[in-house]
C-alpha positions as CSV (number, residue, x, y, z in Angstrom):
1,X,35.5,-10.7,-53.9
2,X,34.2,-8.5,-51.1
3,X,33.0,-5.1,-52.1
4,X,32.7,-2.1,-49.8
5,X,30.0,0.5,-50.1
6,X,31.6,4.0,-50.2
7,X,30.0,7.4,-50.7
8,X,33.3,8.8,-51.9
9,X,35.2,8.5,-55.2
10,X,37.7,5.7,-55.4
11,X,41.1,6.3,-53.8
12,X,43.3,8.6,-55.8
13,X,40.4,10.3,-57.5
14,X,39.6,12.7,-54.7
15,X,39.6,16.3,-55.8
16,X,42.6,16.9,-53.6
17,X,43.4,20.2,-55.4
18,X,40.0,21.4,-54.0
19,X,39.7,20.0,-50.5
20,X,36.9,22.4,-49.7
21,X,34.7,19.8,-51.5
22,X,34.5,17.9,-48.2
23,X,33.1,21.0,-46.4
24,X,30.4,21.6,-49.0
25,X,29.4,17.9,-49.1
26,X,29.5,16.9,-45.5
27,X,29.3,20.0,-43.2
28,X,25.7,19.4,-42.3
29,X,26.1,15.7,-41.6
30,X,29.1,16.2,-39.3
31,X,27.4,19.2,-37.6
32,X,24.3,17.2,-36.8
33,X,26.4,14.4,-35.3
34,X,28.4,16.8,-33.1
35,X,25.3,18.8,-32.1
36,X,23.7,15.6,-30.8
37,X,26.9,14.8,-28.9
38,X,27.5,18.3,-27.5
39,X,23.9,19.6,-27.2
40,X,25.4,23.0,-28.0
41,X,25.0,24.7,-31.4
42,X,28.0,27.0,-31.1
43,X,30.3,24.2,-29.8
44,X,29.1,21.8,-32.5
45,X,29.8,24.5,-35.1
46,X,33.3,25.0,-33.8
47,X,34.1,21.3,-33.6
48,X,32.6,20.8,-37.1
49,X,35.0,23.4,-38.4
50,X,37.9,21.7,-36.6
51,X,36.8,18.3,-37.9
52,X,36.6,19.3,-41.5
53,X,39.8,21.3,-41.4
54,X,41.6,18.2,-40.1
55,X,39.9,16.0,-42.7
56,X,40.9,18.5,-45.5
57,X,44.5,18.3,-44.3
58,X,44.5,14.5,-44.3
59,X,42.2,13.7,-47.2
60,X,45.1,11.8,-48.8
61,X,45.2,9.3,-46.0
62,X,41.6,8.1,-46.7
63,X,42.1,4.7,-48.2
64,X,38.5,4.0,-49.4
65,X,38.1,0.8,-47.4
66,X,34.9,2.2,-45.8
67,X,32.4,5.0,-46.0
68,X,33.8,8.5,-46.2
69,X,31.0,9.6,-43.8
70,X,32.2,7.0,-41.2
71,X,35.8,8.3,-41.7
72,X,34.6,11.9,-41.1
73,X,32.5,10.9,-38.1
74,X,35.4,9.1,-36.6
75,X,37.5,12.2,-36.9
76,X,34.6,14.2,-35.4
77,X,34.5,11.8,-32.4
78,X,38.2,12.2,-31.9
79,X,38.0,16.0,-32.1
80,X,35.2,16.0,-29.6
81,X,37.0,13.6,-27.2
82,X,40.1,15.8,-27.4
83,X,38.0,18.8,-26.7
84,X,36.5,17.2,-23.6
85,X,39.9,16.2,-22.3
86,X,41.3,19.7,-22.8
87,X,38.1,21.3,-21.3
88,X,38.5,19.2,-18.1
89,X,42.2,20.0,-17.7
90,X,41.7,23.7,-18.4
91,X,38.7,24.0,-16.1
92,X,40.7,22.8,-13.2
93,X,43.5,25.2,-13.9
94,X,41.3,28.1,-14.6
95,X,39.1,27.6,-11.5
96,X,42.2,27.5,-9.3
97,X,43.8,30.6,-11.0
98,X,40.5,32.5,-11.1
99,X,39.9,31.9,-7.4
100,X,43.4,33.1,-6.6
101,X,43.0,36.2,-8.8
102,X,39.6,37.1,-7.4
103,X,40.9,36.9,-3.8
104,X,40.3,39.2,-0.9
105,X,41.9,42.4,-2.4
106,X,39.4,42.4,-5.2
107,X,36.5,42.0,-2.8
108,X,37.8,44.9,-0.7
109,X,38.0,47.2,-3.7
110,X,34.6,46.4,-5.1
111,X,32.8,46.9,-1.7
112,X,34.3,50.4,-1.4
113,X,33.1,51.8,-4.7
114,X,29.5,50.6,-5.1
115,X,30.1,48.1,-7.8
116,X,29.6,45.0,-5.7
117,X,26.3,44.1,-7.2
118,X,27.5,44.6,-10.8
119,X,30.7,42.6,-10.1
120,X,28.7,39.8,-8.5
121,X,26.4,39.7,-11.6
122,X,29.4,39.7,-13.9
123,X,31.0,36.8,-12.0
124,X,27.7,34.8,-12.1
125,X,27.1,35.5,-15.8
126,X,30.7,34.6,-16.6
127,X,30.4,31.3,-14.7
128,X,27.1,30.6,-16.6
129,X,28.7,31.0,-20.0
130,X,29.4,27.8,-21.9
131,X,32.9,26.7,-21.4
132,X,33.7,26.9,-25.1
133,X,33.3,30.7,-25.0
134,X,34.2,31.3,-21.4
135,X,37.7,29.8,-21.5
136,X,39.0,32.0,-24.3
137,X,37.6,35.1,-22.6
138,X,39.1,34.2,-19.2
139,X,42.5,33.4,-20.7
140,X,42.7,36.7,-22.6
141,X,40.7,39.2,-20.5
142,X,41.3,37.9,-17.0
143,X,44.6,36.2,-17.2
144,X,46.3,38.5,-19.7
145,X,47.4,35.9,-22.3
146,X,47.7,37.0,-25.9
147,X,45.5,35.5,-28.5
148,X,48.3,33.3,-30.0
149,X,49.2,31.9,-26.6
150,X,45.6,31.4,-25.5
151,X,44.7,29.7,-28.8
152,X,47.7,27.3,-28.3
153,X,46.6,26.5,-24.8
154,X,43.1,25.7,-25.9
155,X,44.3,23.8,-29.0
156,X,42.5,25.9,-31.5
157,X,43.2,28.4,-34.3
158,X,43.5,32.1,-33.4
159,X,40.5,32.9,-35.6
160,X,38.4,30.4,-33.7
161,X,39.6,31.9,-30.4
162,X,38.6,35.4,-31.6
163,X,35.2,34.2,-32.7
164,X,34.5,32.6,-29.3
165,X,35.6,35.7,-27.4
166,X,33.3,37.8,-29.6
167,X,30.4,35.4,-28.8
168,X,31.2,35.5,-25.0
169,X,31.2,39.3,-25.0
170,X,28.0,39.5,-27.0
171,X,26.3,37.1,-24.5
172,X,27.6,39.0,-21.5
173,X,26.6,42.4,-23.1
174,X,23.0,41.2,-23.5
175,X,22.8,39.7,-20.0
176,X,24.4,42.6,-18.2
177,X,22.7,45.5,-20.0
178,X,21.2,46.8,-16.7
179,X,24.8,47.7,-15.5
180,X,25.9,49.6,-18.7
181,X,26.3,52.8,-16.8
182,X,29.0,51.2,-14.5
183,X,31.1,49.6,-17.2
């Protein structure tokens, strides 16, 4: 009889009434795996949250044929791959729309009121932001989408979207402190 090594309780004995158990047990392991794949602490944290949330929702489907860690890492890989696919699609759309929105009329207005340097710096710093925080900020602040719509477009929870917008604003605030008098 073939036995399988598993780091999880046998099927049917999961503490399903307390699925946060997965979070406490495996957060660090999943985070390290995603940090190595993404090379971004904030993105790895976001994807780890998404992975463990998905695992908590589907913990009943774990059949115990293999290691629970391998099951979680497979979910993490799928979450990361979906993120990359969404990122590529959205990048193309956002670049096109941003280019249209930042057309000639905006350049004409900025040259007339002495904010040209500040706006150029803002554009450069916005472009330099990691995509995981730039996309939510662009969708809400530049394109005017509501949080619920932007979160749906990015395939994330509204709370995740808000957290990423906060991170983007914090980063931009630090980088653009020399222009505080203009904004």
